[in-house]
C-alpha positions in Angstrom: 0.0 0.0 0.0 1.3 3.5 -0.9 2.4 5.7 1.9 -0.1 8.6 2.8 0.7 11.8 0.9 2.0 14.9 2.7 -1.2 16.9 2.0 -3.3 14.0 3.5 -1.1 13.9 6.6 -1.3 17.7 7.1 -5.1 17.6 6.6 -5.4 14.8 9.1 -3.2 16.6 11.7 -5.3 19.8 11.3 -8.5 17.8 11.8 -7.2 16.1 14.9 -6.1 19.6 16.3 -9.5 21.1 15.5 -11.4 18.2 17.2 -9.1 18.5 20.2 -9.7 22.2 20.4 -13.5 21.8 20.1 -13.4 19.1 22.8 -11.4 21.3 25.2 -13.8 24.2 24.6 -16.8 21.9 25.3 -15.3 20.7 28.5 -13.9 24.0 29.6 -15.0 24.9 33.1 -14.2 28.5 34.1 -13.4 29.3 37.6 -14.6 32.8 37.3 -16.3 35.2 34.9 -15.9 38.9 34.3 -17.9 41.9 33.0 -16.8 45.5 32.6 -18.7 48.2 34.6 -18.8 51.8 33.4 -20.1 54.9 35.1 -22.6 57.1 33.3 -21.6 60.8 33.7 -25.1 62.1 33.4 -27.0 59.9 35.8 -24.1 58.5 37.9 -25.5 55.0 37.3 -23.2 52.0 36.9 -23.7 50.1 33.6 -22.6 46.7 32.3 -23.2 45.1 28.9 -24.9 41.7 28.7 -24.4 39.6 25.5 -27.7 37.9 24.9 -29.8 36.2 22.2 -29.2 34.5 18.9 -27.7 36.2 17.0 -25.9 37.8 20.0 -26.8 41.4 20.9 -24.9 43.5 23.4 -27.3 45.3 25.6 -26.6 48.0 28.1 -28.0 47.4 31.6 -27.9 49.3 34.9 -26.2 47.3 37.6 -28.5 46.8 40.6 -26.6 45.2 43.5 -29.8 44.1 45.3 -31.9 43.5 42.1 -33.9 40.3 41.8 -33.0 39.3 38.3 -31.9 40.4 34.8 -34.8 42.3 33.2 -34.8 43.8 29.7 -37.2 45.6 27.4 -38.8 43.0 25.2 -41.3 45.4 23.5 -38.8 47.0 21.1 -36.5 45.0 18.9 -36.2 41.7 20.8 -35.5 39.1 18.1 -33.9 35.8 19.0 -34.2 32.2 17.7 -33.2 30.9 21.1 -35.8 32.7 23.3 -38.0 30.3 25.2 -41.0 31.3 27.5 -41.1 29.7 30.9 -44.2 27.6 31.0 -46.6 27.8 33.9 -45.9 25.5 36.8 -42.5 24.6 35.4 -39.3 24.2 37.6 -38.1 27.5 36.1 -41.2 29.2 37.5 -40.6 27.7 40.9 -37.0 28.8 40.9 -38.1 32.4 40.2 -40.9 32.3 42.8 -43.4 33.2 40.1 -46.4 35.3 41.0 -48.8 33.5 38.7 -49.6 32.8 35.0 -50.1 35.2 32.2 -52.3 35.4 29.1 -51.4 37.3 25.9 -54.0 38.7 23.5 -51.7 39.5 20.6 -49.3 37.5 18.3 -46.8 35.5 20.4 -43.4 37.2 20.9 -40.8 37.5 23.7 -42.8 38.9 26.7 -46.2 37.9 25.3 -47.0 34.1 25.4 -50.0 32.3 26.8 -49.5 30.1 29.9 -46.2 31.7 30.8 -45.3 32.4 34.4 -44.9 36.0 35.5 -42.5 37.7 38.0 -42.4 41.1 39.6 -40.0 43.4 37.9 -38.6 46.4 39.9 -37.0 49.6 38.5 -35.2 50.5 41.6 -34.0 53.8 40.1 -37.6 55.2 39.5 -39.1 53.1 42.3 -41.7 51.6 40.0 -42.6 48.0 39.4 -44.7 45.8 37.2 -45.1 42.1 36.3 -43.7 40.5 33.2 -43.1 37.2 31.6 -40.3 34.9 32.7 -38.2 33.5 29.8 -34.8 32.2 29.0 -32.3 32.9 26.3 -28.6 32.4 25.4 -26.1 34.6 27.3 -22.4 34.7 26.5 -19.7 36.0 28.9 -16.0 36.0 29.2 -14.2 33.8 31.7 -11.2 35.0 33.6 -8.1 33.7 35.4 -8.3 36.7 37.7 -5.8 38.7 35.7 -7.3 39.1 32.2 -10.4 37.9 30.3 -10.2 34.5 28.7 -12.4 32.2 26.7 -16.0 33.2 26.1 -18.5 30.8 27.6 -22.2 30.4 27.1 -25.3 29.7 29.2 -27.9 28.3 26.8 -31.0 29.0 29.0 -30.4 32.0 31.1 -33.5 33.1 33.0 -34.6 36.7 32.8 -37.8 38.9 32.9 -39.4 40.7 29.9 -40.4 44.2 30.8 -42.4 46.8 28.9 -40.5 49.8 27.4 -42.2 52.1 29.9 -40.2 50.5 32.8 -37.0 52.0 31.4 -37.9 55.4 32.7 -35.1 57.0 34.7 -32.4 54.6 33.4 -29.3 56.0 31.7 -29.7 56.8 28.1 -29.4 53.6 25.9 -30.1 51.2 28.8 -32.4 48.3 28.0 -32.9 47.0 31.5 -31.2 46.2 34.8 -28.8 43.5 35.8 -29.8 42.2 39.3 -27.1 40.8 41.6 -29.4 40.2 44.6 -30.2 37.3 46.9 -32.4 35.3 44.6 -32.2 32.1 42.6 -32.3 33.9 39.3 -29.9 36.8 39.9 -26.8 36.8 37.8 -24.5 35.5 40.6 -26.8 32.6 41.4 -27.3 31.5 37.8 -23.6 31.7 36.8 -22.6 29.8 39.9 -25.2 27.1 39.2 -24.3 26.8 35.5 -20.6 26.7 35.9 -20.4 24.9 39.3 -18.2 27.5 41.1 -18.6 29.1 44.5 -21.6 31.4 44.9 -19.4 34.4 45.2 -19.1 37.6 43.3 -17.1 40.8 43.6 -17.6 44.3 42.4 -15.1 47.1 42.0 -16.6 50.4 40.8 -14.4 52.9 39.0 -14.5 56.6 40.1 -13.8 57.6 36.4 -16.5 58.0 33.8 -14.0 57.2 31.1 -12.4 54.0 32.5 -14.2 50.8 33.4 -14.5 49.1 36.7 -15.1 45.4 36.9 -17.6 42.8 38.1 -16.4 39.2 38.9 -18.4 36.1 39.3 -16.6 33.4 41.3 -13.8 33.5 43.8 -10.5 35.3 43.5 -7.8 36.1 42.7 -8.9 39.5 41.4 -5.7 41.0 40.0 -5.2 44.6 39.0 -2.3 46.4 37.4 0.8 46.6 39.6 0.1 42.8 40.1 -2.1 43.6 43.0 -4.5 40.9 44.0 -7.3 42.9 45.6 -8.8 39.7 47.2 -5.9 39.4 49.7 -6.2 41.2 53.0 -9.9 41.7 52.8 -11.8 42.6 56.0 -14.9 40.5 56.5 -18.2 41.2 58.1 -21.5 39.3 58.3 -24.2 39.9 55.7 -27.7 40.2 57.2 -31.1 39.4 55.7 -33.9 41.9 56.1 -37.0 39.7 56.8 -39.3 42.2 54.9 -38.8 43.0 51.2 -37.5 46.4 50.4 -38.6 46.2 46.7 -41.1 48.6 45.2 -43.6 45.7 45.0 -43.5 42.3 46.6 -45.5 39.4 47.9 -46.3 39.3 51.6 -43.8 37.2 53.4 -40.9 37.9 51.0 -37.6 38.8 52.5 -35.4 41.5 51.0 -33.0 40.6 48.2 -30.7 43.4 49.1 -27.4 43.2 51.0 -27.4 44.5 54.6 -24.5 44.8 57.1 -24.6 45.7 60.8 -23.1 49.1 61.6 -22.8 49.4 65.4 -21.5 52.9 65.6 -19.8 55.7 63.6 -16.6 57.5 64.4 -15.3 60.7 62.8 -11.5 61.1 63.2 -11.6 58.4 66.0 -14.3 60.3 67.9 -17.6 58.5 68.5 -20.7 60.1 67.0 -23.8 60.1 69.2 -26.5 58.0 67.4 -29.7 56.4 68.4 -28.7 52.8 68.5 -32.1 51.4 67.7 -31.9 53.0 64.2 -28.9 50.8 63.4 -30.8 47.5 63.7 -33.5 46.1 61.5 -36.8 45.9 63.3 -39.5 43.2 62.8 -41.3 45.5 60.3 -38.1 45.7 58.1 -37.2 49.2 59.0 -33.7 50.4 60.0 -30.3 48.9 59.5 -27.6 49.5 56.8 -27.6 48.3 53.2 -25.2 48.7 50.3 -26.6 50.1 47.0 -25.3 50.7 43.5 -28.5 52.6 42.5 -28.0 55.4 45.1 -25.2 57.6 43.8 -24.3 58.8 47.4 -24.8 57.5 50.9 -28.1 58.5 52.4 -28.7 58.7 56.2 -31.8 59.1 58.4 -32.0 62.7 59.5 -30.7 62.4 63.1 -27.8 60.2 62.0 -27.0 62.6 59.2 -27.0 65.6 61.5 -24.8 63.9 64.1 -22.3 62.8 61.5 -22.1 66.1 59.6 -21.8 68.1 62.8 -18.9 65.9 63.9 -17.3 66.2 60.5 -17.6 70.0 60.5 -16.1 70.2 64.0 -13.2 68.0 63.0 -12.7 70.0 59.8 -12.6 73.3 61.7 -9.9 71.9 63.9 -7.9 71.5 60.6 -8.6 75.1 59.6 -10.9 73.9 56.8 -13.6 76.6 56.2 -17.2 75.7 55.7 -19.0 77.5 52.9 -22.6 77.5 51.5 -24.3 74.3 50.6 -24.4 73.2 47.0 -27.4 70.9 46.1 -27.9 68.1 46.6 -25.2 68.3 49.4 -25.9 70.0 52.7 -22.3 70.4 53.9 -19.5 72.0 51.8 -16.1 73.5 52.3 -13.5 75.8 50.7 -10.6 73.9 49.1 -8.2 76.6 50.4 -6.7 74.7 53.3 -7.4 71.1 52.1 -4.3 69.2 51.3 -4.0 66.2 49.0 -3.1 62.6 49.9 -2.9 59.2 48.2 -6.4 58.5 49.3 -7.9 61.9 48.3 -8.4 65.2 50.0 -6.9 65.5 53.5 -10.1 65.7 55.5 -11.3 63.9 58.6 -12.0 60.2 58.0 -15.2 58.5 58.8 -15.3 55.0 60.2 -18.3 52.7 60.1 -17.7 50.4 63.1 -18.9 46.9 62.4 -18.5 43.7 64.5 -16.1 45.4 66.9 -13.9 48.4 67.2 -11.2 46.6 65.2 -13.5 45.8 62.3 -14.4 49.0 60.6 -14.9 50.4 57.1 -12.9 53.6 56.8 -14.0 56.2 54.3 -11.2 58.5 53.2 -11.4 61.8 51.4 -11.5 60.2 47.9 -14.8 58.6 48.9 -16.3 61.3 51.2 -15.6 64.5 49.3 -17.2 65.5 46.0 -15.5 68.3 44.0 -18.3 70.5 42.8 -16.1 73.4 41.6 -12.5 74.5 41.6 -13.0 76.1 45.0 -15.6 73.9 46.7 -15.7 70.4 48.1 -18.9 68.9 49.5 -19.4 66.0 51.8 -21.0 63.3 49.7 -23.7 62.3 52.2 -27.4 63.1 51.9 -30.2 63.6 54.4 -32.7 60.8 53.9 -35.5 62.2 56.0 -36.8 61.3 59.5 -38.6 58.0 58.6 -36.7 56.2 55.8 -37.2 52.5 55.2 -33.4 51.9 55.8 -31.4 54.1 58.2 -28.2 54.1 56.2 -27.8 53.3 52.5 -24.1 53.2 51.5 -24.1 54.6 47.9 -22.0 54.2 44.9 -19.6 57.1 45.5 -18.5 55.6 48.8 -17.9 52.2 47.1 -15.7 53.4 44.2 -12.1 52.1 44.2 -13.0 49.6 46.9 -13.3 45.9 46.1 -16.4 44.3 47.6 -16.7 40.5 47.7 -20.1 39.0 48.4 -19.6 35.5 49.7 -23.1 34.2 49.6 -22.3 30.6 50.7 -20.9 31.9 53.9 -23.1 35.0 54.1 -20.3 37.5 54.5 -18.9 40.6 52.9 -15.2 41.1 52.3 -14.1 44.7 51.7 -10.7 46.1 50.8 -11.0 49.7 52.0 -9.6 52.1 49.4 -7.4 50.5 46.7 -5.7 53.9 46.3 -3.6 52.9 49.4 -2.2 50.0 47.4 -1.4 52.3 44.4 -4.1 50.8 42.2 -7.7 51.5 41.3 -10.8 49.6 40.1 -10.1 50.9 36.6 -6.8 48.9 36.5 -8.2 45.5 35.6 -6.7 44.4 32.3 -9.6 43.9 29.9 -7.2 42.9 27.0 -8.1 39.2 26.5 -5.3 36.7 26.8 -7.4 34.1 25.0 
């Protein structure tokens, strides 16, 4: 028999290599996933892009840390060959804690099918809610080794809610929905952890820049930034609490909140304790009080008496540094001249604010970079807002206070790991390398 020709051998080798590559891709199990997060200059909302549908469409969504699910506008331009409605009484509906079954009186399309289960959809920016159909579709996302993005992986049947266009009110221009990261079975962290069999853990690192992206990780660390800094090392941990009463715009009686709460026991300004009514710092049986973390609030909001106590202490400590208070600039109530304010690695040299957690040795320190907002060349304002005398939650830690801090939500162990300012480590949340190594 004649020996195989060189072209035949080359073709055979290429075929074997292709089959091996396809086999490896099929059996590839990422240990973590990554999404970029941008900051919208107009609304101060944080956005990420979800690659969904067949053919794939990249859609802009507002990141909602405590949101129940991914929801998108299905009224306008939703076309996909892989969309599937979630049929009534199916396991998908049970997973989503469906509120009932829907009927549709027009031609079937995504968001309009008979005998499809419905879920509550919450626009937490506008504080409006509606019900919409639960469905599934293809979602693609990049894996990561913790340093750079890697191979793209796919979830074939990712559950999400179809919303009407009207629910987009108040969202950043171009946004098509919201990406919920909350404590539910169909939030992004839960579905990705289930599909790829990694720890039910995610981390978020918001950039303070509107021109450079922060990052959202699904899965455990490392989370490496430029300067070869692994931000998952040396985290401080505190317990995550569950509010037994939902804080959503609309909910079913008996539902617990899907948002993330921590226990602030006291507040110090420049190591001096601030007098605060302690009962406000706990969640009562009606779901009022406590402290939650939010990406939909641009700044930290405090119950009036807490706000007054903190700002009075801050003004007093600032005066001791010869920092001059000036007139308020909306929406802020306390502002200062920049004249005697120095500069440090962690922002303006102003009194620091400590949120004391489990003990005096476990605290979240807020430096000038996260407390002071530059409103003009001559004026800095304290980035905290008065939330009124009877807010649902006593302290809402907002996005500005989270920027350039890594927050890791370990849901399996119900704990939060936080880094304090990454500026101390000479890096920022904008320093993740989004140039793929794959």
